[in-house]
C-alpha positions as CSV (number, residue, x, y, z in Angstrom):
1,X,18.6,5.2,-0.4
2,X,15.0,5.4,1.1
3,X,13.7,2.9,3.7
4,X,11.4,1.5,1.0
5,X,14.3,1.0,-1.4
6,X,16.6,-0.5,1.2
7,X,13.9,-3.0,2.2
8,X,13.0,-4.1,-1.3
9,X,16.7,-4.3,-2.4
10,X,17.5,-6.5,0.6
11,X,14.6,-8.8,-0.2
12,X,15.6,-9.0,-3.8
13,X,19.2,-10.0,-2.7
14,X,17.7,-12.8,-0.7
15,X,15.5,-14.0,-3.6
16,X,12.4,-13.2,-1.6
17,X,9.2,-11.2,-2.6
18,X,7.9,-8.3,-0.6
19,X,4.6,-8.6,1.3
20,X,2.8,-5.3,1.5
21,X,-0.5,-5.3,3.5
22,X,-3.1,-2.5,3.6
23,X,-5.4,-1.5,6.5
24,X,-7.3,1.7,6.9
25,X,-6.1,4.2,9.6
26,X,-8.7,4.5,12.3
27,X,-10.6,1.4,11.6
28,X,-12.2,0.0,13.6
29,X,-11.0,2.6,16.1
30,X,-8.0,5.0,16.1
31,X,-6.8,3.5,19.3
32,X,-6.3,0.2,17.7
33,X,-4.5,1.2,14.5
34,X,-0.8,1.1,15.9
35,X,-1.5,-2.3,17.5
36,X,-2.8,-3.6,14.0
37,X,0.3,-2.2,12.3
38,X,2.5,-4.1,14.7
39,X,0.4,-7.2,14.1
40,X,1.0,-6.8,10.4
41,X,4.8,-6.7,11.0
42,X,4.7,-9.7,13.3
43,X,2.8,-11.6,10.6
44,X,5.6,-10.8,8.0
45,X,4.8,-7.4,6.4
46,X,7.8,-5.9,4.6
47,X,6.0,-2.6,3.9
48,X,2.7,-1.3,5.4
49,X,0.3,0.6,3.2
50,X,-1.9,2.7,5.6
51,X,-5.1,4.1,4.1
52,X,-6.1,7.7,4.8
53,X,-9.9,7.8,5.3
54,X,-11.8,9.8,2.8
55,X,-15.4,10.5,2.2
56,X,-15.5,9.7,-1.5
57,X,-13.1,6.9,-2.1
58,X,-13.6,6.4,-5.8
59,X,-11.2,3.5,-6.4
60,X,-12.3,1.4,-3.4
61,X,-14.9,-1.2,-3.2
62,X,-17.6,-1.5,-0.5
63,X,-15.2,-3.3,2.0
64,X,-12.7,-0.4,2.1
65,X,-15.5,2.2,1.8
66,X,-17.0,0.8,5.0
67,X,-13.6,0.9,6.7
68,X,-13.2,4.6,5.7
69,X,-16.8,5.4,7.0
70,X,-16.0,3.7,10.3
71,X,-12.8,5.8,10.7
72,X,-14.5,9.0,9.7
73,X,-17.2,8.3,12.5
74,X,-14.3,8.9,14.9
75,X,-13.2,12.1,12.9
76,X,-9.9,10.6,11.8
77,X,-8.1,13.3,9.7
78,X,-4.8,13.5,7.9
79,X,-3.2,15.0,11.0
80,X,-4.5,12.0,13.1
81,X,-3.1,9.5,10.6
82,X,0.3,11.2,10.8
83,X,0.2,11.0,14.5
84,X,-0.6,7.3,14.4
85,X,2.5,6.8,12.1
86,X,4.6,8.7,14.6
87,X,3.3,6.5,17.5
88,X,4.2,3.4,15.4
89,X,7.7,4.8,14.9
90,X,8.2,4.9,18.7
91,X,8.9,1.2,18.7
92,X,9.4,0.4,14.9
93,X,12.0,2.4,12.9
94,X,12.5,-0.4,10.3
95,X,9.3,-1.1,8.6
96,X,8.5,1.4,5.8
97,X,5.0,3.0,5.9
98,X,3.2,4.2,2.8
99,X,0.1,6.5,3.1
100,X,-2.5,5.6,0.5
101,X,-5.4,7.9,-0.2
102,X,-6.8,10.8,-2.2
103,X,-5.5,14.3,-3.1
104,X,-8.1,16.4,-1.2
105,X,-6.6,16.0,2.3
106,X,-3.1,16.6,1.0
107,X,-4.3,19.7,-1.0
108,X,-5.9,21.2,2.0
109,X,-2.5,21.0,3.8
110,X,-0.5,22.1,0.6
111,X,2.0,19.8,-0.9
112,X,5.2,21.2,0.8
113,X,3.6,21.4,4.3
114,X,2.1,17.8,3.9
115,X,5.5,16.5,2.7
116,X,7.3,18.0,5.7
117,X,4.8,16.8,8.2
118,X,4.8,13.3,6.6
119,X,8.5,13.1,6.8
120,X,8.6,14.2,10.4
121,X,6.0,11.6,11.3
122,X,8.1,8.8,9.9
123,X,6.2,8.2,6.6
124,X,8.3,6.8,3.8
125,X,6.0,6.9,0.7
126,X,2.8,8.4,-0.5
127,X,0.4,7.0,-3.1
128,X,-2.4,9.3,-4.2
129,X,-5.1,7.6,-6.2
130,X,-6.3,10.6,-8.0
131,X,-3.1,12.2,-9.0
132,X,-2.6,11.2,-12.7
133,X,1.0,11.2,-13.7
134,X,0.3,13.7,-16.4
135,X,-0.4,16.3,-13.6
136,X,1.7,14.8,-10.8
137,X,5.1,16.5,-11.3
138,X,4.6,19.0,-8.5
139,X,3.6,16.0,-6.2
140,X,6.5,14.1,-7.1
141,X,8.9,16.9,-6.7
142,X,7.5,17.9,-3.3
143,X,7.7,14.2,-2.0
144,X,11.3,13.8,-3.3
145,X,12.3,17.1,-1.8
146,X,11.7,15.6,1.7
147,X,13.0,12.1,0.9
148,X,9.7,10.5,0.4
149,X,8.8,8.1,-2.3
150,X,6.0,9.2,-4.7
151,X,4.3,5.9,-5.6
152,X,2.1,5.5,-8.6
153,X,-0.6,3.1,-9.9
154,X,-0.6,1.5,-13.3
155,X,-3.4,-0.6,-14.8
156,X,-4.2,-3.1,-17.6
157,X,-5.4,-0.1,-19.6
158,X,-2.2,1.9,-19.0
159,X,-0.5,3.1,-22.3
160,X,3.2,2.9,-22.9
161,X,3.3,6.7,-22.7
162,X,1.7,6.6,-19.2
163,X,4.1,3.8,-18.1
164,X,7.1,6.1,-19.3
165,X,5.6,9.0,-17.3
166,X,5.4,7.0,-14.2
167,X,8.9,5.8,-14.7
168,X,10.1,9.4,-14.7
169,X,8.1,10.5,-11.5
170,X,8.0,7.4,-9.3
171,X,10.3,6.0,-6.7
172,X,10.2,3.3,-4.2
173,X,8.0,0.9,-6.1
174,X,5.1,0.9,-8.5
175,X,1.7,-0.5,-7.8
176,X,0.2,-2.5,-10.6
177,X,-3.5,-2.9,-10.4
178,X,-4.2,-6.4,-11.6
179,X,-7.8,-5.9,-12.8
180,X,-10.3,-3.4,-14.0
181,X,-12.6,-2.1,-11.3
182,X,-12.3,-1.1,-7.7
183,X,-10.6,-2.8,-4.8
184,X,-12.0,-6.2,-3.9
185,X,-13.8,-6.7,-7.2
186,X,-13.3,-9.2,-10.0
187,X,-11.3,-12.5,-10.4
188,X,-7.5,-12.3,-10.4
189,X,-6.2,-13.5,-13.7
190,X,-2.5,-14.3,-13.1
191,X,-1.8,-15.1,-16.7
192,X,-3.1,-11.7,-17.8
193,X,-0.8,-10.1,-15.2
194,X,2.1,-12.2,-16.4
195,X,1.4,-11.2,-20.1
196,X,1.7,-7.4,-19.4
197,X,4.9,-7.6,-17.3
198,X,7.4,-7.6,-20.1
199,X,5.9,-4.2,-21.3
200,X,6.1,-2.8,-17.7
201,X,9.7,-4.1,-17.4
202,X,10.7,-2.4,-20.6
203,X,10.1,1.0,-19.2
204,X,10.4,0.5,-15.3
205,X,13.6,-0.2,-13.4
206,X,11.6,0.0,-10.0
207,X,10.1,-2.9,-8.1
208,X,6.6,-3.7,-9.2
209,X,4.0,-4.7,-6.6
210,X,0.6,-6.2,-7.7
211,X,-2.6,-5.7,-5.9
212,X,-6.4,-6.0,-6.2
213,X,-7.9,-9.4,-6.2
214,X,-5.3,-11.1,-4.0
215,X,-7.2,-12.8,-1.2
216,X,-5.3,-15.9,0.0
217,X,-2.0,-17.7,0.0
218,X,-2.5,-19.3,-3.3
219,X,-3.2,-16.2,-5.2
220,X,-0.4,-14.3,-3.4
221,X,2.0,-17.1,-4.4
222,X,0.8,-17.1,-8.0
223,X,1.4,-13.3,-8.3
224,X,4.7,-13.6,-6.7
225,X,5.9,-15.7,-9.7
226,X,6.0,-12.5,-11.8
227,X,5.8,-9.5,-9.3
228,X,8.4,-8.1,-6.9
229,X,5.8,-7.5,-4.2
230,X,2.3,-8.7,-3.4
231,X,-0.2,-6.1,-2.1
232,X,-3.2,-7.4,-0.2
233,X,-5.8,-5.0,1.2
234,X,-9.5,-5.9,1.0
235,X,-9.1,-9.3,2.4
236,X,-7.4,-7.8,5.5
237,X,-9.8,-5.0,5.9
238,X,-12.7,-7.5,5.6
239,X,-11.0,-9.7,8.2
240,X,-10.8,-6.6,10.7
241,X,-14.5,-5.9,10.1
242,X,-15.4,-9.6,10.7
243,X,-13.0,-10.1,13.8
244,X,-14.0,-6.9,15.7
245,X,-11.8,-4.9,17.9
246,X,-10.9,-7.7,20.4
247,X,-9.6,-10.2,17.8
248,X,-8.5,-8.2,14.9
249,X,-4.8,-7.9,15.7
250,X,-4.4,-11.7,16.4
251,X,-6.4,-12.7,13.3
252,X,-4.4,-10.2,11.0
253,X,-1.1,-11.6,12.3
254,X,-2.1,-15.3,11.8
255,X,-3.7,-14.6,8.3
256,X,-0.7,-12.7,7.1
257,X,1.7,-15.2,8.5
258,X,0.1,-17.8,6.1
259,X,0.7,-15.5,3.2
260,X,4.3,-14.9,4.3
261,X,4.9,-18.6,4.4
262,X,3.6,-19.2,0.9
263,X,5.7,-16.4,-0.5
264,X,8.8,-17.9,1.1
265,X,7.9,-21.4,-0.4
266,X,6.9,-23.0,2.9
267,X,4.0,-25.2,3.6
268,X,0.9,-23.3,4.9
């Protein structure tokens, strides 16, 4: 069983929901990323999604686009992201790490080589925004061959056929995009999310995390009523941008701790 599956299974047994925060590797500076990852764990993260900076992040809104631009100023490449994960693993061998990004940096390395390097660095799962499931069998096979979880996106527009394809290819968890548009956009409609979940559950046995539009404890708690995991990204990246290098770790930890308390049914 993978580290992701073990973590999510343990949470389910406890009747708890997973908290999956996202930050961009190298933002605001590569020397701070490992500290920010540890701050997320201290705040209650169960799984960390680490964004791989890319010059044309088509699914990301302006907040995460700016984060990628800041990281790219420091020339953060895939090899550097893997080195950051390896540095994190020096003192944390428990918290799963998922790389989230785009196909180009992976294709440049080649799927088998990337999978080997990611596994060696301590990566647990990989989510590639622009690998549609119809074309992603080689990606899924390469990841699973190294014991990595290939994670896929589903959206309000996903057909039953696409959900079935994802069910065949994915492991770890499935990331359901709660709204149409890019990260950080739109208003979260929890009722609409709840309405689609029976259709998702009919085809998926994997845990389902919900992201996009979750910005505070109240929205996280509402989503957790239907989802297995809550994914929060733009709000955290915006916090890093606002706090600056000196305060980002402390503010991340404190903000995430409030989300964690809400998910566990405690007063915030």
